[in-house]
C-alpha positions in Angstrom: 30.3 14.5 -18.4 31.6 17.9 -19.4 31.0 21.1 -16.9 28.3 22.2 -19.0 26.6 19.0 -18.7 26.9 18.4 -15.3 25.9 22.1 -14.8 22.4 21.2 -16.4 21.9 18.0 -14.5 22.4 19.6 -11.4 19.8 22.2 -12.3 17.1 20.2 -13.3 17.7 18.2 -10.3 17.7 21.1 -8.3 14.2 22.3 -9.8 12.8 18.9 -9.5 13.4 18.9 -5.7 12.1 22.8 -5.5 8.7 21.7 -7.0 6.5 23.0 -4.4 4.3 19.9 -2.5 0.6 21.2 -1.4 0.5 22.4 2.1 -2.6 20.5 3.2 -4.4 17.9 1.5 -8.5 17.6 2.1 -9.6 14.7 2.3 -13.0 13.6 1.4 -15.0 10.8 2.4 -18.6 9.7 1.4 -20.9 8.7 4.1 -20.7 4.9 2.5 -17.2 4.6 2.7 -17.0 6.4 6.1 -18.5 3.2 7.7 -15.7 1.1 6.4 -16.0 -2.6 5.4 -14.2 -5.7 7.3 -11.8 -8.0 5.8 -10.1 -10.6 7.5 -8.3 -12.0 4.3 -6.7 -10.4 1.0 -6.6 -12.1 -2.4 -3.8 -10.6 -4.4 -3.5 -10.8 -8.3 -1.0 -8.7 -10.8 -0.3 -7.8 -14.3 3.1 -5.9 -15.1 1.1 -2.4 -14.7 -1.5 -2.7 -11.7 -2.3 -5.1 -8.6 -5.6 -5.8 -7.9 -6.3 -6.5 -3.8 -9.8 -8.3 -3.0 -10.2 -7.5 0.6 -12.1 -10.6 1.7 -14.9 -10.8 4.2 -14.4 -14.8 5.3 -16.8 -16.5 7.7 -17.1 -20.0 6.6 -18.7 -21.5 4.2 -18.9 -18.3 2.4 -16.2 -15.5 1.5 -17.7 -12.0 0.5 -15.3 -9.5 -1.3 -15.9 -6.5 0.7 -13.7 -4.1 -1.6 -11.4 -4.1 -4.2 -8.4 -2.0 -4.8 -6.6 -1.7 -8.0 -3.1 0.3 -8.1 -0.2 0.5 -9.6 3.5 -0.9 -8.4 4.8 2.2 -7.2 1.8 3.0 -5.3 1.5 -0.2 -3.6 5.3 -0.2 -2.4 4.8 3.1 -0.6 1.2 1.6 1.1 3.5 -1.7 1.7 5.9 0.8 3.4 3.5 2.6 5.5 1.7 -0.6 6.9 5.2 -1.5 7.9 5.7 1.4 9.9 2.4 1.4 11.3 2.4 -2.3 12.6 5.7 -1.5 14.2 4.4 1.1 16.1 1.5 -1.0 17.0 3.8 -3.8 18.1 6.0 -1.5 20.0 3.0 0.0 21.9 0.8 -3.3 22.2 3.4 -6.1 21.8 4.0 -8.6 18.9 1.3 -10.0 16.7 1.3 -13.6 16.5 0.5 -14.8 13.3 -0.9 -18.4 13.2 1.8 -21.0 11.3 -1.5 -21.6 8.7 0.0 -18.4 6.8 4.0 -19.2 7.4 4.2 -20.9 3.5 1.9 -18.5 1.7 4.6 -18.5 -1.3 3.0 -22.2 -2.1 -0.8 -20.8 -2.0 0.1 -18.1 -4.3 -1.1 -18.5 -7.8 
């Protein structure tokens, strides 16, 4: 790479890093969403461009989808990382979460 090309690349990267991020993001939530919805299971489907997460309220013999979230792979990866960080904080404070062996081989159940 020639010096001019290197300088252009560095200038571009510096400009990209200096883009201002909002200092404060105001989160809005309506009264219905504020109540939340309970889920004790999740069904996940995906295409090349999107993930669909159906959060399920399962009380046999019935299972009801309480919420559906559709997102892109990059956003889901950020959410996955945030969930991991928060689970670690939870377990550091309250102890390890024990999971039933019924979910040990979850990949066998995935479609």
